[in-house]
Structure formats: structure tokens, C-alpha cells
C-alpha positions as CSV (number, residue, x, y, z in Angstrom):
1,M,-81.4,10.3,-65.2
2,K,-81.8,14.0,-64.6
3,V,-84.6,15.9,-66.5
4,I,-84.4,19.7,-67.3
5,N,-87.5,21.4,-68.5
6,F,-86.9,25.0,-69.9
7,A,-90.6,25.7,-69.9
8,E,-90.3,25.9,-66.0
9,Q,-87.6,28.6,-66.2
10,Q,-87.7,32.3,-67.2
11,T,-85.7,31.9,-70.4
12,V,-85.8,33.2,-74.0
13,V,-86.3,29.6,-75.0
14,N,-90.0,30.0,-74.3
15,R,-90.2,32.8,-76.9
16,Y,-88.6,30.4,-79.5
17,M,-91.0,27.6,-78.4
18,S,-94.1,29.9,-78.7
19,E,-93.2,30.7,-82.3
20,L,-92.6,27.0,-83.2
21,R,-96.1,26.2,-82.0
22,D,-98.0,29.2,-83.4
23,V,-100.0,28.0,-86.4
24,C,-99.4,31.2,-88.3
25,I,-95.7,31.7,-87.5
26,Q,-94.7,28.2,-88.1
27,K,-95.8,28.4,-91.7
28,D,-92.6,30.4,-92.3
29,R,-90.2,27.4,-92.8
30,A,-87.0,29.4,-92.6
31,R,-88.1,30.9,-89.3
32,F,-89.2,27.5,-88.0
33,R,-85.8,26.0,-88.8
34,R,-84.0,29.1,-87.2
35,N,-86.1,28.7,-84.0
36,L,-85.0,25.1,-83.7
37,E,-81.5,26.2,-84.3
38,R,-81.7,28.9,-81.5
39,I,-83.1,26.4,-79.0
40,G,-80.1,24.1,-79.8
41,E,-77.7,27.0,-79.2
42,V,-79.2,27.8,-75.8
43,M,-79.2,24.2,-74.8
44,A,-75.6,23.8,-76.0
45,Y,-74.6,26.9,-73.8
46,E,-76.3,25.3,-70.8
47,I,-74.6,21.9,-71.5
48,S,-71.3,23.7,-71.7
49,K,-71.6,24.5,-68.0
50,T,-71.6,20.8,-67.1
51,L,-68.4,20.0,-68.9
52,D,-64.9,19.4,-67.4
53,Y,-62.6,22.4,-67.6
54,S,-58.9,23.2,-67.1
55,V,-56.9,26.4,-67.3
56,K,-55.0,27.0,-70.6
57,D,-52.5,29.8,-71.2
58,I,-53.6,31.8,-74.3
59,Q,-50.9,34.0,-75.9
60,T,-52.2,37.5,-76.7
61,P,-50.3,40.2,-78.6
62,L,-49.5,41.8,-75.3
63,G,-49.2,38.9,-72.8
64,T,-50.6,35.6,-71.6
65,A,-54.3,35.2,-70.5
66,P,-55.1,32.1,-68.4
67,T,-58.5,30.8,-69.7
68,L,-60.8,28.0,-68.6
69,L,-61.5,25.8,-71.5
70,Y,-63.5,22.6,-71.6
71,N,-61.6,19.3,-72.1
72,D,-64.5,17.1,-73.2
73,P,-64.2,15.5,-76.7
74,I,-67.8,16.1,-78.0
75,V,-69.8,14.2,-80.5
76,L,-73.0,15.7,-81.7
77,G,-75.6,13.2,-82.8
78,T,-78.9,13.7,-84.6
79,I,-81.8,11.7,-86.0
80,F,-82.7,12.5,-89.7
81,R,-84.6,14.5,-90.9
82,A,-86.3,16.8,-88.4
83,G,-83.2,16.8,-86.2
84,L,-81.0,18.6,-88.7
85,P,-81.8,22.3,-87.9
86,F,-81.8,21.5,-84.1
87,H,-78.4,19.8,-84.5
88,Q,-77.0,22.9,-86.3
89,G,-77.8,25.0,-83.3
90,F,-75.4,22.7,-81.1
91,L,-72.8,22.8,-83.9
92,N,-72.9,26.5,-83.9
93,V,-71.7,26.4,-80.3
94,F,-69.5,23.3,-80.3
95,E,-68.1,24.1,-83.7
96,E,-65.1,21.7,-83.6
97,A,-67.2,18.7,-82.4
98,D,-67.3,15.5,-84.3
99,N,-70.7,14.5,-85.6
100,A,-72.9,11.4,-85.8
101,F,-76.0,10.7,-87.8
102,V,-78.7,8.0,-87.7
103,S,-82.0,7.6,-89.7
104,A,-85.1,6.6,-87.6
105,Y,-88.5,6.7,-89.0
106,R,-91.9,5.9,-87.5
107,F,-94.4,3.5,-89.1
108,Y,-97.8,2.2,-87.9
109,K,-98.1,-1.4,-87.3
110,D,-101.9,-1.5,-87.5
111,K,-104.5,-0.1,-90.0
112,E,-106.0,2.2,-87.3
113,C,-102.6,4.0,-87.0
114,H,-102.5,3.6,-83.2
115,E,-99.5,1.3,-82.7
116,V,-96.2,2.9,-83.7
117,G,-92.9,1.2,-84.6
118,I,-89.5,2.8,-85.1
119,H,-87.2,1.7,-87.9
120,I,-83.4,2.4,-87.9
121,E,-81.8,2.4,-91.4
122,Y,-78.6,4.5,-91.7
123,L,-75.7,5.1,-89.2
124,A,-72.6,7.2,-89.6
125,T,-70.6,8.0,-86.4
126,P,-67.0,8.3,-85.1
127,D,-65.6,6.2,-82.3
128,L,-67.7,7.2,-79.2
129,N,-65.7,5.5,-76.4
130,G,-65.3,7.9,-73.5
131,K,-66.7,10.9,-75.5
132,T,-69.4,13.3,-74.5
133,L,-72.4,12.4,-76.7
134,I,-75.1,15.0,-77.3
135,I,-78.2,13.7,-79.2
136,A,-80.5,16.3,-80.7
137,D,-84.0,15.1,-81.7
138,P,-86.6,17.9,-81.6
139,M,-89.7,15.7,-80.9
140,L,-89.7,13.2,-78.1
141,A,-93.1,11.4,-78.4
142,T,-92.9,7.8,-77.1
143,G,-89.2,7.9,-76.5
144,G,-88.6,5.1,-78.9
145,S,-86.6,6.8,-81.6
146,M,-84.4,8.5,-79.0
147,E,-83.7,5.1,-77.3
148,L,-83.0,3.3,-80.5
149,G,-80.9,6.1,-81.8
150,L,-78.7,6.0,-78.7
151,K,-78.5,2.2,-79.0
152,A,-77.4,2.5,-82.6
153,F,-74.7,5.0,-81.7
154,E,-73.5,2.8,-78.8
155,T,-72.6,0.0,-81.3
156,K,-69.7,2.3,-82.2
157,G,-68.4,2.9,-78.7
158,I,-69.8,3.7,-75.1
159,P,-69.8,7.4,-74.4
160,G,-68.4,8.7,-71.1
161,K,-71.3,11.3,-70.8
162,V,-74.7,11.4,-72.6
163,H,-77.0,14.4,-73.0
164,L,-80.5,13.7,-74.7
165,C,-82.0,17.0,-76.1
166,S,-85.5,17.6,-77.3
167,A,-87.5,20.8,-78.1
168,I,-90.8,19.2,-77.2
169,A,-91.3,16.0,-75.2
170,S,-94.5,14.2,-74.0
171,R,-94.8,13.3,-70.4
172,K,-95.1,9.7,-71.5
173,G,-91.8,9.8,-73.5
174,V,-90.0,11.5,-70.6
175,D,-91.3,8.9,-68.1
176,Y,-90.2,6.2,-70.5
177,L,-86.7,7.4,-70.8
178,A,-86.5,8.1,-67.1
179,E,-87.4,4.5,-66.4
180,T,-85.2,3.1,-69.2
181,F,-82.1,5.0,-68.1
182,K,-82.9,5.2,-64.4
183,D,-79.5,3.8,-63.4
184,T,-77.5,6.2,-65.5
185,D,-76.2,9.8,-65.0
186,Y,-77.7,10.9,-68.4
187,T,-79.4,14.3,-68.6
188,L,-82.6,14.9,-70.7
189,W,-82.9,18.6,-71.7
190,C,-86.4,19.6,-72.9
191,G,-87.7,22.9,-74.2
192,A,-91.2,22.0,-73.0
193,I,-92.9,18.8,-71.7
194,D,-96.5,18.4,-72.9
195,P,-99.1,16.3,-71.0
196,E,-100.2,13.8,-73.6
197,L,-100.1,11.9,-76.8
198,N,-103.1,11.5,-79.1
199,D,-104.3,8.2,-80.7
200,H,-101.7,8.5,-83.5
201,M,-98.8,9.1,-81.0
202,Y,-98.4,12.8,-81.8
203,I,-97.6,15.2,-78.9
204,V,-100.5,17.3,-77.7
205,P,-100.6,20.3,-77.7
206,G,-97.2,19.9,-79.5
207,L,-96.6,21.7,-82.8
208,G,-97.4,19.2,-85.5
209,D,-94.8,17.4,-87.6
210,A,-91.5,19.1,-87.1
211,G,-89.9,17.5,-90.2
212,D,-92.7,18.7,-92.5
213,L,-92.7,22.2,-91.0
214,A,-89.0,22.5,-91.5
215,Y,-88.7,20.9,-95.0
216,G,-92.1,20.4,-96.5
217,G,-94.5,17.4,-96.7
218,K,-93.5,13.9,-97.8
219,L,-95.3,11.1,-99.6
């Protein structure tokens, strides 16, 4: 599996990431959602460079323009709820793509809140056989929700190509997916890779809870 870390590049993504993290700026929910959307748009643009293309003749009012257009049938997948604004960024670019959704929530298996489990509850997806599947999940902590989300999608068909996309990932989560999918040609796209997880399995320095920052707290 190939791993791409935007934080190692000179890119506007770093500006959007800085605003997602900033404890003052991130209080503006609309701006927080928009920054996740922007990162999704940039990642979608970069992914577009990896697709298969062929020349199509486009009729203009004055003639014919040969144009390189991608051939890949794309499905955009996301994990509720934090993934929604991130997913929208990809949809802004691949506006004719089909879409897939899965719910995955974390729960603590112990009273000390150190051991985390992931529960899959809802799935809606088109046929994925041979498609290019892009999964947008803004926070990659342990890698468990991304793995289980992909496995849930694969019950509806095996994609031809897979792109896993995250705004912020932990090194542990990246290493876990790299080992889990080591024999694949998947690509993992990360806005940044942070060094550690705390005792509650939150990414450090991270940004906090992306779902709460985007949509408000929950009971």
C-alpha cells in the first residue's frame, strides 16, 4: 500500500489543516466543515491524476476539441457522521460519482476507556465490482473504522481500485493499515500523520473530535 502525506509537501492543504487544528478557529463550525471540504477537493484533484484516461471528441460551437477524460466509474464512500463534509469535497470534484455510506461508531470496552471497539450499523452502497472506490474518513486513529468500513463496502462487490483518504492520521493507524493491506495496490492519502494516540485512542496533537466540531456535541 502506498502512503501519501500532504504535510511533507508544499501545499495549501497545510493551511486548511492549520485552521482545523487551531483551538480558536475550529470553534467556527461552518469554517471547520468548509476546511474539511477543501481538503477533500484537493485530494480528489490529486487522485484524478491516477485515473485511466482516453481521448474523447467534444463538439464545440466552432469545431471539435479532442479532450482527455477519465474512464473510471467512481464510487465515493464515507463513514457517518464526521465524514460528511470531507466526503462533500470529493463529490464537488467527482460530481457524477455514485455514493456509498456506512455508519461506524467507537465504543469503549472497559471502564477505564482505554480499549476501543468499532461497531458497524448501517450500510448503503451501489455495486462496487470493478469500480474505483474512494473512502473519505477524516480521522484515522487506530485504523479500525477504515478497515471495517472497507470490509462492509466489499460485501457489495470488490473494487478495482481503492483510495483511503484521511485528514489526520496517527502513525499507529497508518502502520496498521500498511500491514493489513500490504499485499494490495491501495493508496492511503493523509493530510497529516501525527506521532501518537493518547490513552483514550485520540490522535495527538490531532484536533479533537471532528464530528463534534463539525456538528456539535452528542450525548
